[in-house]
VEXTIVO-22416 format. One line per field, with one value per atom (N, C-alpha, C, O): atom name; x, y, z; residue number from 1. Coordinates in pm, whole numbers, padded with zeros to 5 digits. Example, Ala and Ser with C-alpha at 12.3 -4.5 7.8 and 13.67 -1.06 7.14 Angstrom:
at <- (N | CA | C | O | N | CA | C | O)
x <- (01319 | 01230 | 01320 | 01424 | 01285 | 01367 | 01290 | 01341)
y <- (-00569 | -00450 | -00330 | -00332 | -00225 | -00106 | 00003 | 00114)
z <- (00780 | 00780 | 00780 | 00846 | 00708 | 00714 | 00787 | 00804)
i <- (1 | 1 | 1 | 1 | 2 | 2 | 2 | 2)
This chain:
at <- (N | CA | C | O | N | CA | C | O | N | CA | C | O | N | CA | C | O | N | CA | C | O | N | CA | C | O | N | CA | C | O | N | CA | C | O | N | CA | C | O | N | CA | C | O | N | CA | C | O | N | CA | C | O | N | CA | C | O | N | CA | C | O | N | CA | C | O | N | CA | C | O | N | CA | C | O | N | CA | C | O | N | CA | C | O | N | CA | C | O | N | CA | C | O | N | CA | C | O | N | CA | C | O | N | CA | C | O | N | CA | C | O | N | CA | C | O | N | CA | C | O | N | CA | C | O | N | CA | C | O | N | CA | C | O | N | CA | C | O | N | CA | C | O | N | CA | C | O | N | CA | C | O | N | CA | C | O | N | CA | C | O | N | CA | C | O | N | CA | C | O | N | CA | C | O | N | CA | C | O | N | CA | C | O | N | CA | C | O | N | CA | C | O | N | CA | C | O | N | CA | C | O | N | CA | C | O | N | CA | C | O | N | CA | C | O | N | CA | C | O | N | CA | C | O | N | CA | C | O | N | CA | C | O | N | CA | C | O | N | CA | C | O | N | CA | C | O | N | CA | C | O | N | CA | C | O | N | CA | C | O | N | CA | C | O | N | CA | C | O | N | CA | C | O | N | CA | C | O | N | CA | C | O | N | CA | C | O | N | CA | C | O | N | CA | C | O | N | CA | C | O | N | CA | C | O | N | CA | C | O | N | CA | C | O | N | CA | C | O | N | CA | C | O | N | CA | C | O | N | CA | C | O | N | CA | C | O | N | CA | C | O | N | CA | C | O | N | CA | C | O | N | CA | C | O | N | CA | C | O | N | CA | C | O | N | CA | C | O | N | CA | C | O | N | CA | C | O | N | CA | C | O | N | CA | C | O | N | CA | C | O | N | CA | C | O | N | CA | C | O | N | CA | C | O | N | CA | C | O | N | CA | C | O | N | CA | C | O | N | CA | C | O | N | CA | C | O | N | CA | C | O | N | CA | C | O | N | CA | C | O | N | CA | C | O | N | CA | C | O | N | CA | C | O | N | CA | C | O | N | CA | C | O | N | CA | C | O | N | CA | C | O | N | CA | C | O | N | CA | C | O | N | CA | C | O | N | CA | C | O | N | CA | C | O | N | CA | C | O | N | CA | C | O | N | CA | C | O | N | CA | C | O | N | CA | C | O | N | CA | C | O | N | CA | C | O | N | CA | C | O | N | CA | C | O | N | CA | C | O | N | CA | C | O | N | CA | C | O | N | CA | C | O | N | CA | C | O | N | CA | C | O | N | CA | C | O | N | CA | C | O | N | CA | C | O | N | CA | C | O | N | CA | C | O | N | CA | C | O | N | CA | C | O | N | CA | C | O | N | CA | C | O | N | CA | C | O | N | CA | C | O | N | CA | C | O | N | CA | C | O | N | CA | C | O | N | CA | C | O | N | CA | C | O | N | CA | C | O | N | CA | C | O | N | CA | C | O | N | CA | C | O | N | CA | C | O | N | CA | C | O | N | CA | C | O | N | CA | C | O | N | CA | C | O | N | CA | C | O)
x <- (01581 | 01663 | 01553 | 01442 | 01614 | 01500 | 01650 | 01768 | 01560 | 01637 | 01452 | 01344 | 01520 | 01436 | 01552 | 01644 | 01507 | 01560 | 01417 | 01317 | 01456 | 01344 | 01399 | 01513 | 01317 | 01380 | 01324 | 01372 | 01222 | 01212 | 01325 | 01388 | 01339 | 01442 | 01412 | 01317 | 01467 | 01449 | 01513 | 01611 | 01433 | 01441 | 01569 | 01573 | 01688 | 01787 | 01663 | 01601 | 01673 | 01657 | 01538 | 01519 | 01425 | 01281 | 01310 | 01237 | 01400 | 01448 | 01558 | 01532 | 01633 | 01703 | 01601 | 01607 | 01483 | 01441 | 01349 | 01324 | 01274 | 01141 | 01281 | 01254 | 01392 | 01432 | 01542 | 01615 | 01528 | 01578 | 01405 | 01422 | 01287 | 01263 | 01157 | 01078 | 01167 | 01169 | 01196 | 01147 | 01312 | 01441 | 01563 | 01679 | 01487 | 01588 | 01777 | 01868 | 01786 | 01889 | 01938 | 02044 | 01960 | 02055 | 02147 | 02123 | 02271 | 02331 | 02443 | 02526 | 02446 | 02515 | 02431 | 02359 | 02447 | 02384 | 02507 | 02592 | 02509 | 02671 | 02586 | 02507 | 02601 | 02513 | 02615 | 02711 | 02635 | 02682 | 02576 | 02479 | 02597 | 02516 | 02590 | 02694 | 02547 | 02619 | 02532 | 02414 | 02650 | 02583 | 02630 | 02731 | 02571 | 02637 | 02712 | 02699 | 02776 | 02949 | 02925 | 02904 | 02948 | 02972 | 03104 | 03148 | 03164 | 03302 | 03360 | 03387 | 03387 | 03471 | 03549 | 03489 | 03685 | 03810 | 03842 | 03885 | 03841 | 03864 | 03743 | 03748 | 03689 | 03556 | 03433 | 03396 | 03373 | 03265 | 03095 | 03064 | 03022 | 02954 | 02824 | 02814 | 02735 | 02637 | 02500 | 02454 | 02479 | 02430 | 02448 | 02547 | 02352 | 02368 | 02289 | 02224 | 02262 | 02183 | 02242 | 02347 | 02092 | 02140 | 02020 | 01904 | 02093 | 01961 | 02046 | 02151 | 01919 | 01959 | 01863 | 01801 | 01832 | 01763 | 01675 | 01709 | 01609 | 01444 | 01432 | 01441 | 01420 | 01459 | 01544 | 01559 | 01639 | 01750 | 01823 | 01850 | 01844 | 01925 | 01823 | 01877 | 01694 | 01685 | 01763 | 01867 | 01711 | 01767 | 01915 | 01944 | 02007 | 02132 | 02169 | 02285 | 02093 | 02149 | 02089 | 02171 | 01954 | 01882 | 02014 | 02040 | 02076 | 02209 | 02310 | 02377 | 02320 | 02405 | 02426 | 02521 | 02309 | 02299 | 02254 | 02287 | 02186 | 02187 | 02388 | 02429 | 02436 | 02540 | 02654 | 02769 | 02601 | 02606 | 02532 | 02621 | 02466 | 02379 | 02462 | 02487 | 02523 | 02577 | 02716 | 02778 | 02724 | 02884 | 02880 | 02963 | 02773 | 02839 | 02638 | 02525 | 02696 | 02539 | 02447 | 02440 | 02405 | 02308 | 02159 | 02131 | 02090 | 02001 | 01862 | 01769 | 01874 | 01899 | 02003 | 02098 | 01951 | 01992 | 01940 | 01855 | 01978 | 01844 | 01980 | 02075 | 01965 | 01984 | 01931 | 01880 | 01909 | 01804 | 01880 | 01973 | 01860 | 01938 | 01852 | 01748 | 01892 | 01786 | 01858 | 01973 | 01759 | 01758 | 01738 | 01720 | 01740 | 01690 | 01752 | 01875 | 01708 | 01765 | 01819 | 01740 | 01959 | 01957 | 02079 | 02148 | 02054 | 02164 | 02261 | 02262 | 02365 | 02494 | 02445 | 02366 | 02449 | 02401 | 02253 | 02171 | 02247 | 02094 | 02144 | 02223 | 02126 | 02096 | 02092 | 01993 | 02188 | 02164 | 02190 | 02190 | 02209 | 02237 | 02250 | 02299 | 02176 | 02187 | 02220 | 02187 | 02315 | 02349 | 02362 | 02452 | 02237 | 02272 | 02265 | 02213 | 02352 | 02366 | 02372 | 02415 | 02315 | 02262 | 02276 | 02268 | 02292 | 02401 | 02406 | 02408 | 02411 | 02411 | 02532 | 02544 | 02644 | 02838 | 02768 | 02673 | 02930 | 02994 | 03035 | 02991 | 03136 | 03204 | 03137 | 03139 | 03031 | 03004 | 02888 | 02867 | 02848 | 02742 | 02863 | 02817 | 02990 | 03125 | 03102 | 03045 | 03179 | 03202 | 03108 | 03126 | 02998 | 02882 | 02878 | 02913 | 02823 | 02864 | 02932 | 02893 | 03066 | 03124 | 03166 | 03199 | 03133 | 03120 | 03013 | 03033 | 02922 | 02753 | 02784 | 02744 | 02886 | 02866 | 02953 | 02963 | 03085 | 03220 | 03150 | 03105 | 03103 | 02968 | 02919 | 02951 | 02825 | 02678 | 02833 | 02867 | 02876 | 02899 | 02974 | 02934 | 03121 | 03163 | 02997 | 02969 | 02924 | 02823 | 02678 | 02612 | 02636 | 02499 | 02508 | 02615 | 02380 | 02403 | 02337 | 02228 | 02380 | 02350 | 02417 | 02525 | 02433 | 02523 | 02511 | 02438 | 02604 | 02565 | 02665 | 02783 | 02566 | 02607 | 02599 | 02483 | 02711 | 02757 | 02750 | 02830 | 02615 | 02678 | 02800 | 02799 | 02840 | 02960 | 02901 | 02805 | 02958 | 02925 | 02982 | 02983 | 03057 | 03109 | 03061 | 03085 | 02983 | 02950 | 02921 | 02973 | 02818 | 02778 | 02850 | 02861 | 02907 | 02984 | 02914 | 02844 | 02966 | 02924 | 03080 | 03193 | 03007 | 03106 | 03157 | 03074 | 03308 | 03417 | 03395 | 03362 | 03412 | 03438 | 03620 | 03714 | 03599 | 03696 | 03805 | 03759 | 03944 | 04032 | 04050 | 04072 | 04015 | 03987 | 03849 | 03832 | 03755 | 03660 | 03655 | 03592 | 03757 | 03697 | 03811 | 03815 | 03960 | 04025 | 03995 | 04074 | 03873 | 03808 | 03709 | 03675 | 03668 | 03546 | 03623 | 03565 | 03762 | 03838 | 03878 | 03954 | 03877 | 03900 | 03834 | 03856 | 03732 | 03606 | 03583 | 03507 | 03671 | 03649 | 03684 | 03732 | 03635 | 03624 | 03724 | 03691 | 03860 | 03950 | 03889 | 03933)
y <- (04263 | 04246 | 04322 | 04356 | 04349 | 04411 | 04416 | 04449 | 04365 | 04411 | 04465 | 04410 | 04586 | 04581 | 04621 | 04704 | 04536 | 04586 | 04653 | 04597 | 04742 | 04858 | 04962 | 05008 | 04975 | 05075 | 05198 | 05298 | 05209 | 05354 | 05433 | 05354 | 05537 | 05651 | 05590 | 05512 | 05610 | 05614 | 05752 | 05819 | 05764 | 05862 | 05809 | 05687 | 05858 | 05796 | 05851 | 05771 | 05992 | 06002 | 05924 | 05897 | 05865 | 05854 | 05643 | 05564 | 05614 | 05469 | 05443 | 05361 | 05510 | 05508 | 05550 | 05468 | 05664 | 05645 | 05582 | 05559 | 05535 | 05413 | 05252 | 05177 | 05238 | 05132 | 05147 | 05056 | 05280 | 05292 | 05342 | 05273 | 05385 | 05459 | 05357 | 05269 | 05374 | 05298 | 05201 | 05149 | 05212 | 05098 | 05152 | 05178 | 05163 | 05247 | 05176 | 05245 | 05047 | 04988 | 05024 | 04974 | 05062 | 05155 | 05276 | 05396 | 05200 | 05370 | 05408 | 05490 | 05332 | 05393 | 05324 | 05225 | 05378 | 05361 | 05389 | 05473 | 05314 | 05357 | 05327 | 05233 | 05426 | 05427 | 05416 | 05462 | 05334 | 05385 | 05416 | 05343 | 05507 | 05500 | 05527 | 05592 | 05484 | 05500 | 05575 | 05563 | 05661 | 05697 | 05674 | 05603 | 05729 | 05684 | 05809 | 05923 | 05773 | 05891 | 05901 | 05828 | 06038 | 06113 | 06041 | 06049 | 05983 | 05890 | 05801 | 05815 | 05718 | 05594 | 05578 | 05596 | 05548 | 05522 | 05608 | 05558 | 05731 | 05816 | 05891 | 06005 | 05832 | 05856 | 05910 | 05893 | 05994 | 06082 | 05938 | 05895 | 05900 | 05819 | 05928 | 06028 | 05910 | 05984 | 05874 | 05936 | 05758 | 05674 | 05533 | 05471 | 05480 | 05385 | 05267 | 05248 | 05171 | 05024 | 04905 | 04851 | 04920 | 04801 | 04701 | 04722 | 04561 | 04508 | 04393 | 04404 | 04257 | 04159 | 04077 | 04124 | 03940 | 03842 | 03833 | 03785 | 03862 | 03904 | 03725 | 03626 | 03714 | 03671 | 03602 | 03550 | 03596 | 03532 | 03653 | 03623 | 03792 | 03888 | 03903 | 03879 | 03942 | 03911 | 03812 | 03837 | 03690 | 03583 | 03623 | 03629 | 03650 | 03679 | 03772 | 03782 | 03866 | 04046 | 03978 | 03977 | 03896 | 03822 | 03724 | 03700 | 03681 | 03538 | 03649 | 03648 | 03757 | 03831 | 03960 | 04014 | 03960 | 04051 | 03950 | 03989 | 03830 | 03724 | 03658 | 03592 | 03692 | 03654 | 03800 | 03777 | 03903 | 04025 | 04029 | 04059 | 04021 | 03967 | 03839 | 03882 | 03682 | 03660 | 03642 | 03565 | 03798 | 03795 | 03966 | 04053 | 03973 | 04125 | 04122 | 04087 | 04178 | 04203 | 04325 | 04447 | 04266 | 04411 | 04368 | 04262 | 04500 | 04522 | 04540 | 04459 | 04611 | 04612 | 04687 | 04764 | 04642 | 04654 | 04621 | 04536 | 04702 | 04773 | 04737 | 04812 | 04652 | 04683 | 04721 | 04638 | 04890 | 04881 | 04902 | 04983 | 04863 | 04848 | 04868 | 04804 | 04971 | 04969 | 04965 | 04971 | 04956 | 04897 | 04984 | 05102 | 04912 | 04974 | 05122 | 05120 | 05198 | 05307 | 05429 | 05483 | 05446 | 05543 | 05707 | 05717 | 05791 | 05899 | 05917 | 05842 | 06033 | 06111 | 06080 | 05988 | 06114 | 06144 | 06094 | 06140 | 06033 | 05925 | 05822 | 05742 | 05802 | 05693 | 05591 | 05566 | 05459 | 05352 | 05223 | 05100 | 05309 | 05140 | 05256 | 05365 | 05206 | 05185 | 05094 | 04980 | 05139 | 04997 | 05060 | 05142 | 05019 | 05083 | 04923 | 04814 | 04986 | 04892 | 04975 | 05090 | 04897 | 04977 | 04902 | 04788 | 04907 | 04874 | 04846 | 04723 | 04871 | 04940 | 04994 | 05103 | 04926 | 05019 | 05010 | 04958 | 05136 | 05268 | 05111 | 05072 | 05059 | 04917 | 04870 | 04880 | 04778 | 04662 | 04744 | 04687 | 04862 | 04930 | 04998 | 05030 | 05004 | 05015 | 04925 | 04908 | 04787 | 04639 | 04596 | 04571 | 04604 | 04534 | 04608 | 04551 | 04754 | 04871 | 04793 | 04774 | 04758 | 04788 | 04671 | 04659 | 04577 | 04424 | 04410 | 04311 | 04458 | 04451 | 04493 | 04441 | 04628 | 04661 | 04648 | 04691 | 04541 | 04457 | 04416 | 04455 | 04240 | 04211 | 04169 | 04077 | 04266 | 04292 | 04333 | 04250 | 04425 | 04447 | 04327 | 04312 | 04199 | 04135 | 04003 | 03986 | 03943 | 03874 | 03857 | 03753 | 03990 | 04040 | 03995 | 04003 | 03951 | 03912 | 04049 | 04028 | 04167 | 04254 | 04287 | 04260 | 04375 | 04389 | 04542 | 04615 | 04551 | 04740 | 04749 | 04713 | 04822 | 04911 | 05005 | 05044 | 05109 | 05218 | 05284 | 05271 | 05386 | 05425 | 05596 | 05680 | 05601 | 05699 | 05771 | 05728 | 05931 | 05947 | 05909 | 05999 | 05800 | 05689 | 05515 | 05424 | 05504 | 05383 | 05315 | 05359 | 05180 | 05136 | 04996 | 04907 | 05003 | 04871 | 04826 | 04897 | 04681 | 04641 | 04646 | 04605 | 04729 | 04710 | 04613 | 04534 | 04557 | 04429 | 04410 | 04506 | 04313 | 04307 | 04389 | 04426 | 04386 | 04512 | 04433 | 04427 | 04389 | 04368 | 04383 | 04306 | 04571 | 04603 | 04583 | 04632 | 04517 | 04483 | 04304 | 04244 | 04263 | 04058 | 04099 | 04022 | 04216 | 04179 | 04260 | 04251 | 04345 | 04442 | 04309 | 04334 | 04223 | 04161 | 03971 | 03875 | 03987 | 03847 | 03875 | 03783 | 04039 | 04024 | 03991 | 04004 | 03938 | 03948 | 03797 | 03764 | 03679 | 03566 | 03527 | 03597 | 03393 | 03341 | 03170 | 03073 | 03202 | 03085 | 02992 | 02877)
z <- (02938 | 02801 | 02710 | 02751 | 02547 | 02481 | 02353 | 02359 | 02251 | 02163 | 02008 | 01985 | 01953 | 01859 | 01713 | 01712 | 01610 | 01510 | 01370 | 01325 | 01354 | 01290 | 01145 | 01132 | 01078 | 01013 | 01043 | 00988 | 01128 | 01150 | 01278 | 01348 | 01293 | 01413 | 01518 | 01524 | 01586 | 01738 | 01822 | 01790 | 01922 | 02029 | 02104 | 02087 | 02189 | 02196 | 02382 | 02452 | 02398 | 02583 | 02598 | 02717 | 02499 | 02537 | 02535 | 02596 | 02470 | 02470 | 02648 | 02736 | 02646 | 02787 | 02885 | 02976 | 02920 | 03001 | 03022 | 03140 | 02934 | 02951 | 03006 | 03100 | 02936 | 03003 | 03156 | 03196 | 03220 | 03366 | 03410 | 03511 | 03423 | 03440 | 03598 | 03566 | 03667 | 03737 | 03861 | 03961 | 03780 | 03829 | 03920 | 03888 | 04066 | 04148 | 04185 | 04231 | 04152 | 04161 | 04060 | 04096 | 03971 | 03856 | 03858 | 03871 | 03839 | 03915 | 03849 | 03889 | 03720 | 03639 | 03490 | 03505 | 03371 | 03253 | 03137 | 03162 | 03011 | 02953 | 02844 | 02848 | 02718 | 02567 | 02522 | 02582 | 02368 | 02223 | 02120 | 02101 | 02066 | 01963 | 01849 | 01858 | 01736 | 01591 | 01458 | 01425 | 01396 | 01312 | 01209 | 01210 | 01058 | 00929 | 00890 | 00935 | 00818 | 00850 | 00644 | 00547 | 00682 | 00477 | 00457 | 00342 | 00529 | 00389 | 00441 | 00560 | 00396 | 00442 | 00367 | 00262 | 00335 | 00307 | 00225 | 00121 | 00225 | 00225 | 00099 | 00052 | 00083 | -00029 | 00049 | 00165 | -00070 | 00016 | -00023 | -00134 | 00117 | 00145 | 00104 | 00174 | 00003 | -00048 | 00111 | 00207 | 00091 | 00130 | 00169 | 00133 | 00243 | 00370 | 00347 | 00450 | 00252 | 00219 | 00407 | 00442 | 00475 | 00552 | 00555 | 00587 | 00503 | 00509 | 00623 | 00686 | 00612 | 00765 | 00706 | 00610 | 00749 | 00754 | 00880 | 00988 | 00863 | 00996 | 01085 | 01013 | 01172 | 01281 | 01321 | 01431 | 01181 | 01211 | 01336 | 01453 | 01271 | 01320 | 01492 | 01600 | 01481 | 01654 | 01716 | 01778 | 01697 | 01744 | 01801 | 01920 | 01686 | 01735 | 01767 | 01806 | 01766 | 01931 | 02024 | 02116 | 02073 | 02197 | 02218 | 02336 | 02147 | 02236 | 02266 | 02370 | 02160 | 02211 | 02363 | 02419 | 02375 | 02499 | 02614 | 02726 | 02608 | 02701 | 02734 | 02829 | 02657 | 02666 | 02760 | 02795 | 02777 | 02814 | 02948 | 03028 | 02988 | 03100 | 03175 | 03288 | 03161 | 03180 | 03261 | 03335 | 03178 | 03242 | 03271 | 03243 | 03327 | 03396 | 03486 | 03450 | 03600 | 03684 | 03587 | 03603 | 03520 | 03411 | 03527 | 03584 | 03524 | 03547 | 03395 | 03385 | 03334 | 03197 | 03064 | 03073 | 02972 | 02846 | 02794 | 02820 | 02623 | 02477 | 02361 | 02338 | 02325 | 02142 | 02063 | 01988 | 02029 | 01868 | 01716 | 01715 | 01641 | 01500 | 01419 | 01407 | 01345 | 01248 | 01068 | 01025 | 01019 | 00797 | 00753 | 00784 | 00650 | 00523 | 00427 | 00413 | 00387 | 00326 | 00468 | 00546 | 00468 | 00550 | 00478 | 00377 | 00575 | 00485 | 00584 | 00682 | 00569 | 00655 | 00753 | 00730 | 00887 | 01022 | 01055 | 01135 | 01008 | 01058 | 01167 | 01115 | 01279 | 01331 | 01355 | 01423 | 01319 | 01288 | 01428 | 01425 | 01525 | 01606 | 01712 | 01683 | 01902 | 01981 | 02019 | 01986 | 02119 | 02266 | 02381 | 02394 | 02527 | 02645 | 02720 | 02695 | 02827 | 02958 | 03067 | 03067 | 03182 | 03321 | 03401 | 03357 | 03492 | 03644 | 03735 | 03727 | 03831 | 03971 | 03978 | 04033 | 03922 | 03910 | 03783 | 03725 | 03762 | 03625 | 03518 | 03410 | 03611 | 03532 | 03454 | 03331 | 03564 | 03478 | 03304 | 03197 | 03341 | 03278 | 03121 | 03011 | 03155 | 03011 | 02962 | 02854 | 03100 | 03005 | 02870 | 02751 | 02965 | 02873 | 02715 | 02612 | 02724 | 02634 | 02491 | 02376 | 02576 | 02471 | 02357 | 02239 | 02509 | 02480 | 02395 | 02324 | 02373 | 02287 | 02182 | 02078 | 02188 | 02027 | 01958 | 01843 | 02062 | 01957 | 01900 | 01793 | 02022 | 01943 | 01825 | 01749 | 01821 | 01753 | 01616 | 01532 | 01625 | 01491 | 01412 | 01297 | 01475 | 01420 | 01417 | 01298 | 01486 | 01461 | 01453 | 01442 | 01460 | 01425 | 01231 | 01171 | 01163 | 01043 | 00975 | 00921 | 00970 | 00885 | 00830 | 00881 | 00678 | 00529 | 00559 | 00626 | 00490 | 00451 | 00342 | 00338 | 00230 | 00121 | 00096 | 00084 | 00068 | 00030 | -00086 | -00179 | -00085 | -00197 | -00207 | -00117 | -00263 | -00332 | -00412 | -00476 | -00428 | -00631 | -00707 | -00792 | -00755 | -00873 | -00850 | -00929 | -00712 | -00734 | -00603 | -00500 | -00599 | -00466 | -00450 | -00534 | -00296 | -00294 | -00112 | -00039 | -00085 | 00013 | 00104 | 00079 | 00236 | 00338 | 00369 | 00413 | 00368 | 00387 | 00556 | 00625 | 00598 | 00715 | 00753 | 00683 | 00861 | 00864 | 01038 | 01152 | 00994 | 01055 | 01264 | 01357 | 01238 | 01361 | 01431 | 01543 | 01372 | 01433 | 01488 | 01575 | 01383 | 01522 | 01591 | 01687 | 01604 | 01679 | 01807 | 01901 | 01818 | 01918 | 01963 | 02079 | 01935 | 01987 | 02042 | 02092 | 02002 | 01997 | 02094 | 02125 | 02262 | 02389 | 02455 | 02575 | 02412 | 02444 | 02477 | 02568 | 02378 | 02352 | 02552 | 02641 | 02548 | 02678 | 02641 | 02573 | 02729 | 02695 | 02748 | 02741)
i <- (1 | 1 | 1 | 1 | 2 | 2 | 2 | 2 | 3 | 3 | 3 | 3 | 4 | 4 | 4 | 4 | 5 | 5 | 5 | 5 | 6 | 6 | 6 | 6 | 7 | 7 | 7 | 7 | 8 | 8 | 8 | 8 | 9 | 9 | 9 | 9 | 10 | 10 | 10 | 10 | 11 | 11 | 11 | 11 | 12 | 12 | 12 | 12 | 13 | 13 | 13 | 13 | 14 | 14 | 14 | 14 | 15 | 15 | 15 | 15 | 16 | 16 | 16 | 16 | 17 | 17 | 17 | 17 | 18 | 18 | 18 | 18 | 19 | 19 | 19 | 19 | 20 | 20 | 20 | 20 | 21 | 21 | 21 | 21 | 22 | 22 | 22 | 22 | 23 | 23 | 23 | 23 | 24 | 24 | 24 | 24 | 25 | 25 | 25 | 25 | 26 | 26 | 26 | 26 | 27 | 27 | 27 | 27 | 28 | 28 | 28 | 28 | 29 | 29 | 29 | 29 | 30 | 30 | 30 | 30 | 31 | 31 | 31 | 31 | 32 | 32 | 32 | 32 | 33 | 33 | 33 | 33 | 34 | 34 | 34 | 34 | 35 | 35 | 35 | 35 | 36 | 36 | 36 | 36 | 37 | 37 | 37 | 37 | 38 | 38 | 38 | 38 | 39 | 39 | 39 | 39 | 40 | 40 | 40 | 40 | 41 | 41 | 41 | 41 | 42 | 42 | 42 | 42 | 43 | 43 | 43 | 43 | 44 | 44 | 44 | 44 | 45 | 45 | 45 | 45 | 46 | 46 | 46 | 46 | 47 | 47 | 47 | 47 | 48 | 48 | 48 | 48 | 49 | 49 | 49 | 49 | 50 | 50 | 50 | 50 | 51 | 51 | 51 | 51 | 52 | 52 | 52 | 52 | 53 | 53 | 53 | 53 | 54 | 54 | 54 | 54 | 55 | 55 | 55 | 55 | 56 | 56 | 56 | 56 | 57 | 57 | 57 | 57 | 58 | 58 | 58 | 58 | 59 | 59 | 59 | 59 | 60 | 60 | 60 | 60 | 61 | 61 | 61 | 61 | 62 | 62 | 62 | 62 | 63 | 63 | 63 | 63 | 64 | 64 | 64 | 64 | 65 | 65 | 65 | 65 | 66 | 66 | 66 | 66 | 67 | 67 | 67 | 67 | 68 | 68 | 68 | 68 | 69 | 69 | 69 | 69 | 70 | 70 | 70 | 70 | 71 | 71 | 71 | 71 | 72 | 72 | 72 | 72 | 73 | 73 | 73 | 73 | 74 | 74 | 74 | 74 | 75 | 75 | 75 | 75 | 76 | 76 | 76 | 76 | 77 | 77 | 77 | 77 | 78 | 78 | 78 | 78 | 79 | 79 | 79 | 79 | 80 | 80 | 80 | 80 | 81 | 81 | 81 | 81 | 82 | 82 | 82 | 82 | 83 | 83 | 83 | 83 | 84 | 84 | 84 | 84 | 85 | 85 | 85 | 85 | 86 | 86 | 86 | 86 | 87 | 87 | 87 | 87 | 88 | 88 | 88 | 88 | 89 | 89 | 89 | 89 | 90 | 90 | 90 | 90 | 91 | 91 | 91 | 91 | 92 | 92 | 92 | 92 | 93 | 93 | 93 | 93 | 94 | 94 | 94 | 94 | 95 | 95 | 95 | 95 | 96 | 96 | 96 | 96 | 97 | 97 | 97 | 97 | 98 | 98 | 98 | 98 | 99 | 99 | 99 | 99 | 100 | 100 | 100 | 100 | 101 | 101 | 101 | 101 | 102 | 102 | 102 | 102 | 103 | 103 | 103 | 103 | 104 | 104 | 104 | 104 | 105 | 105 | 105 | 105 | 106 | 106 | 106 | 106 | 107 | 107 | 107 | 107 | 108 | 108 | 108 | 108 | 109 | 109 | 109 | 109 | 110 | 110 | 110 | 110 | 111 | 111 | 111 | 111 | 112 | 112 | 112 | 112 | 113 | 113 | 113 | 113 | 114 | 114 | 114 | 114 | 115 | 115 | 115 | 115 | 116 | 116 | 116 | 116 | 117 | 117 | 117 | 117 | 118 | 118 | 118 | 118 | 119 | 119 | 119 | 119 | 120 | 120 | 120 | 120 | 121 | 121 | 121 | 121 | 122 | 122 | 122 | 122 | 123 | 123 | 123 | 123 | 124 | 124 | 124 | 124 | 125 | 125 | 125 | 125 | 126 | 126 | 126 | 126 | 127 | 127 | 127 | 127 | 128 | 128 | 128 | 128 | 129 | 129 | 129 | 129 | 130 | 130 | 130 | 130 | 131 | 131 | 131 | 131 | 132 | 132 | 132 | 132 | 133 | 133 | 133 | 133 | 134 | 134 | 134 | 134 | 135 | 135 | 135 | 135 | 136 | 136 | 136 | 136 | 137 | 137 | 137 | 137 | 138 | 138 | 138 | 138 | 139 | 139 | 139 | 139 | 140 | 140 | 140 | 140 | 141 | 141 | 141 | 141 | 142 | 142 | 142 | 142 | 143 | 143 | 143 | 143 | 144 | 144 | 144 | 144 | 145 | 145 | 145 | 145 | 146 | 146 | 146 | 146 | 147 | 147 | 147 | 147 | 148 | 148 | 148 | 148 | 149 | 149 | 149 | 149 | 150 | 150 | 150 | 150 | 151 | 151 | 151 | 151)
C-alpha cells in the first residue's frame, strides 16, 4: 500500500512499474488518472489550485486504501494526489489497484476513486476568465460513493 500527496507531477508508467515489479502473483492492474479539465459548468478553466491539510490528508487516504484492502484481495495499491497550482491537462490523481484477478482490481480502483472524491480533505479552487471560485461537492460524487457503503 502506498499513498503520496505531492506538488510534483508523476510518471504513470514508472509508478505502476514500481508497484508491480517483482510481484508475479499480480494478474490484473486497474488504474485511474484524473486530469485538470479546461471547462467546467460551461465556463473555461484557466487553472486550478488544490489545497489540503498535511498529515490529515495522508491519514485519510491511507484509511481509504486500507478499506479497499479489507474489501478486496489486493496485492498492491497506490494513491498519488497532487496539490498546488495546476493547469488544464495536468495530472491531479493516480489511483492503482492490483490483484490476482481483474474484477477485484476494477472494483477496488473504482471504490478508491469514489471514496477519495468524497472523503479526502482536498479543496479545489478554479480560475475562470471572470472570477475565482471554490468547487462545490457534487451530488453525483456522493451517489457514486454511497453504493460502496456497507449496511
